[in-house]
N, C-alpha and C positions, 0 to 999 in steps of 0.2 A: 256722179259717183257710183260705182257698182254696188249692188245690194249686199254683197258679202262684206263690205266695209261698215255696214250699219251695226251699231251695238245690238247685241242679243239680249232680249228681255229675259230675265230669269225670275223664278219664284223666290220669295224671301227665304233666306237660309234660316234653318231652325237653329236657334241660339240656346234654347233651354234643354237641360238634360231631361231625357225621358226615362221613366221607371217602368218596367214591364210588371205592372201589378194587376191582379184580378180581384176586384173589389165589387161587391153587390151595391148597386145604386137604385134609389127610387127617384126618378127624374120628374119634377113637376113641370109640365109643358102646357101650352095653350089647349091641347087636346086632352088633358088629364094626366094621371100619373102612369108613367111607363117604367117597367122593370128593366134594368140594364146590368151589364157586368164590364168594368173596365178592362181594356187590354193594355194600354199604357197611359201614363199620366206625366205631365210635365207642369211647371209653374204657369204656363201659358194656355194649356188645354189638355184635352184628353181624347182618346179613341175609345169607343165603347161598342159592345154588340148588344142586340136587343131583338125581340121578335117583332117590334113595330117601330119603324123609323119615324121621328118626328121630322116635320118638314125643314128643309134647308132655309136658314134664315130666322127659324122660330126661336124664341127665348126658352131657356131651361134654368131650373134652379134645383140644387141637390145638396146633400150634406154626405161627405164621405169620411170614413174613419181611417186615417192614415196610420199604419202600424209604427210602433215605437222604433222598431229597427230602421225604418226609413227616415223618420224624423230625428233620430238621434237623442231620444229621451227615455225616460223610464216607463211611460205609458202611451198608449195610442192617443192620437190627437184628432178631434172632430173639426173638420174644415167645411164651412158653408160657402157654397160657390153660386154665382149667377153667370150666365154665359149665353152662347147662342150656337146653333148647329151651323157648321160651314160647308160640310160635304158628306155624301153618302158613299159607301163601298158595298157592293153586292156580289156574293158569289152564289154558287148553287147551294152552299150549306150555311152561309153566314149573311146577316145583315149587320153592317157596322156603319157608325157615324162619327165623324170628328167634330169637336166643338172647341171653341175658344172660351177661356175663362176671363170674364171682363172684371169681376170683382170677387174677392174672397175674404173671409175672416175666420179667425179661430173661435170655436164655441167652447164656452166654460163647462 
């Protein structure tokens, strides 16, 4: 059978809604605390910019304060997350990383 008949492998389709939010984060990493700012957030992960990129595959832990407008409540909600860095994106002016969120819970 010719190669053009073989199924094309595709990346997983993003199923979670992404919110373009800029929130300050203090990422706890294997290398110490890293200051970052989110670019977008979903229930599955986030994209953040920082001046120091944690290694791909490294674990991260952070708490973010989600604005009440996004959460649909009367007050902001603190969400504690653990996850891991899955890729980097670098340009001349920005260092960004994408991370998946493996677990999260609401903080009281």
